[in-house]
C-alpha positions as CSV (number, residue, x, y, z in Angstrom):
1,X,-11.3,16.2,-7.9
2,X,-12.4,19.8,-7.9
3,X,-15.0,19.1,-10.7
4,X,-16.3,16.2,-8.6
5,X,-16.6,18.4,-5.5
6,X,-18.7,20.8,-7.6
7,X,-21.2,18.0,-8.6
8,X,-19.7,16.7,-11.8
9,X,-20.5,13.0,-11.5
10,X,-18.4,11.9,-14.6
11,X,-15.4,13.4,-12.8
12,X,-15.7,10.7,-10.1
13,X,-15.6,8.1,-12.9
14,X,-12.3,9.6,-14.2
15,X,-10.8,9.5,-10.7
16,X,-11.9,5.9,-10.2
17,X,-10.5,4.9,-13.6
18,X,-7.2,6.6,-12.9
19,X,-6.6,5.5,-9.3
20,X,-8.6,2.3,-8.6
21,X,-6.0,-0.2,-9.8
22,X,-3.0,1.5,-8.2
23,X,-4.9,1.8,-4.9
24,X,-5.9,-1.8,-5.0
25,X,-2.4,-3.0,-5.7
26,X,-1.1,-0.9,-2.8
27,X,-3.7,-2.3,-0.5
28,X,-2.9,-5.9,-1.7
29,X,0.7,-5.4,-0.8
30,X,-0.2,-3.8,2.5
31,X,-2.7,-6.4,3.6
32,X,-1.4,-9.4,1.8
33,X,-4.8,-10.3,0.6
34,X,-6.1,-9.4,-2.9
35,X,-9.7,-10.0,-1.8
36,X,-9.3,-7.7,1.2
37,X,-7.6,-5.2,-1.0
38,X,-10.6,-5.1,-3.4
39,X,-13.0,-4.5,-0.5
40,X,-10.7,-1.8,1.0
41,X,-10.3,-0.1,-2.4
42,X,-14.1,0.1,-2.7
43,X,-14.3,1.5,0.8
44,X,-11.5,4.0,0.0
45,X,-13.6,5.4,-2.9
46,X,-16.7,5.4,-0.8
47,X,-14.8,7.4,1.8
48,X,-13.6,9.8,-1.0
49,X,-17.2,10.4,-1.9
50,X,-18.2,11.0,1.7
51,X,-15.2,13.2,2.4
52,X,-15.4,15.3,-0.7
53,X,-16.6,18.3,1.4
54,X,-13.3,18.2,3.3
55,X,-11.2,18.3,0.1
56,X,-9.2,21.5,0.0
57,X,-9.2,23.1,-3.5
58,X,-5.7,22.9,-5.0
59,X,-4.6,20.0,-2.9
60,X,-3.0,17.0,-4.6
61,X,-5.4,14.1,-5.0
62,X,-3.0,11.2,-5.0
63,X,-1.5,11.7,-1.5
64,X,-5.0,12.4,-0.1
65,X,-6.4,9.2,-1.7
66,X,-3.4,7.1,-0.4
67,X,-4.0,8.5,3.1
68,X,-7.6,7.4,2.9
69,X,-6.6,3.9,1.7
70,X,-3.9,3.6,4.4
71,X,-6.4,4.5,7.1
72,X,-9.0,2.0,5.7
73,X,-6.3,-0.7,5.9
74,X,-5.4,0.3,9.5
75,X,-9.1,0.3,10.5
76,X,-9.5,-3.1,8.9
77,X,-6.5,-4.5,10.7
78,X,-7.8,-3.3,14.1
79,X,-11.2,-4.9,13.5
80,X,-9.8,-8.2,12.2
81,X,-6.8,-9.0,14.3
82,X,-6.4,-12.7,13.9
83,X,-3.4,-14.9,13.1
84,X,-2.7,-15.7,9.5
85,X,-3.4,-19.2,8.3
86,X,-0.1,-20.9,7.5
87,X,0.6,-23.5,4.9
88,X,1.5,-27.0,6.2
89,X,5.1,-26.0,5.8
90,X,4.6,-23.1,8.2
91,X,4.7,-20.3,5.6
92,X,2.3,-17.6,4.7
93,X,0.1,-18.6,1.8
94,X,1.0,-17.1,-1.5
95,X,-2.0,-15.6,-3.2
96,X,-2.0,-13.9,-6.6
97,X,-4.4,-11.6,-8.2
98,X,-6.1,-13.5,-11.0
99,X,-5.5,-10.8,-13.7
100,X,-1.8,-10.4,-13.0
101,X,1.0,-12.4,-14.5
102,X,2.7,-15.0,-12.4
103,X,5.6,-13.6,-10.4
104,X,9.0,-14.2,-11.9
105,X,10.2,-15.8,-8.7
106,X,7.5,-16.9,-6.2
107,X,10.1,-17.8,-3.6
108,X,11.7,-14.4,-3.8
109,X,8.3,-12.7,-3.7
110,X,7.4,-14.6,-0.5
111,X,10.8,-13.7,1.1
112,X,10.3,-10.0,0.3
113,X,6.7,-10.1,1.7
114,X,7.9,-11.8,4.9
115,X,10.7,-9.3,5.3
116,X,8.3,-6.4,4.7
117,X,5.9,-7.8,7.2
118,X,8.7,-7.7,9.8
119,X,9.2,-4.0,9.5
120,X,7.3,-1.6,11.7
121,X,4.4,0.1,10.0
122,X,6.3,3.5,10.1
123,X,9.0,2.0,7.9
124,X,6.9,-0.4,5.8
125,X,4.4,2.3,4.5
126,X,7.0,4.6,3.1
127,X,8.7,1.7,1.4
128,X,5.5,0.4,-0.1
129,X,4.5,3.8,-1.4
130,X,8.0,4.7,-2.7
131,X,9.1,1.4,-4.2
132,X,5.9,-0.2,-5.3
133,X,3.7,2.8,-5.9
134,X,6.3,5.1,-7.4
135,X,5.5,8.0,-5.1
136,X,8.0,10.7,-4.2
137,X,8.9,11.4,-0.7
138,X,7.0,14.7,-0.7
139,X,3.8,12.9,-1.7
140,X,4.4,10.2,0.9
141,X,4.9,12.8,3.6
142,X,1.7,14.5,2.6
143,X,-0.2,11.1,2.7
144,X,1.1,10.2,6.1
145,X,1.0,13.6,7.7
146,X,4.8,13.7,8.2
147,X,7.7,15.9,7.1
148,X,9.6,14.9,4.0
149,X,12.8,14.4,6.0
150,X,10.9,12.1,8.5
151,X,9.7,10.0,5.6
152,X,13.2,9.8,4.2
153,X,14.7,8.7,7.5
154,X,12.0,6.0,8.0
155,X,12.4,4.7,4.4
156,X,16.2,4.7,4.8
157,X,16.0,2.7,8.1
158,X,13.4,0.4,6.5
159,X,15.5,-0.3,3.4
160,X,18.6,-0.9,5.7
161,X,16.5,-3.4,7.7
162,X,15.3,-5.1,4.6
163,X,18.9,-5.5,3.4
164,X,19.6,-7.2,6.7
165,X,16.6,-9.5,6.5
166,X,17.2,-10.4,2.9
167,X,21.0,-10.8,3.2
168,X,20.9,-14.6,3.7
169,X,18.9,-14.9,0.5
170,X,21.4,-12.7,-1.4
171,X,24.3,-14.8,-0.1
172,X,22.4,-18.0,-1.1
173,X,21.9,-16.8,-4.7
174,X,25.5,-15.6,-5.0
175,X,26.9,-19.0,-4.2
């Protein structure tokens, strides 16, 4: 990132190659739409280019980039508040990114997505970043502008709520 800030254009290509897919995956889980995630990932990297003057030398790039992506998703949600189109069965549509393998259990994936959608954003974001993006709590705290202990508390409460929401599914599979 420091090389890019100093005018080294190939450094941007390296950043894009390293972070584009993880950022797009994160945004797909956050928005529930692979197409929207692709647009927001592009917007994230455009914002990175525009904000390179605000990058502080020595700062970690990953949390900064995830903060930009999270803000892009929030802005998009504010601008596009509309109800989701439901399937005839009254469920959220299951969409899959074309270049990813089929989920092992589509029903389980839908149940987890529905449960995650029921969590407040303050609990959902730390869980998405921790569980699905493999980020540590310190990185998440840096991305969200919180203390590490606040992130741990939010994640703990979110995981506890997910267990409650998914308990009927767990009991169903145990029988």
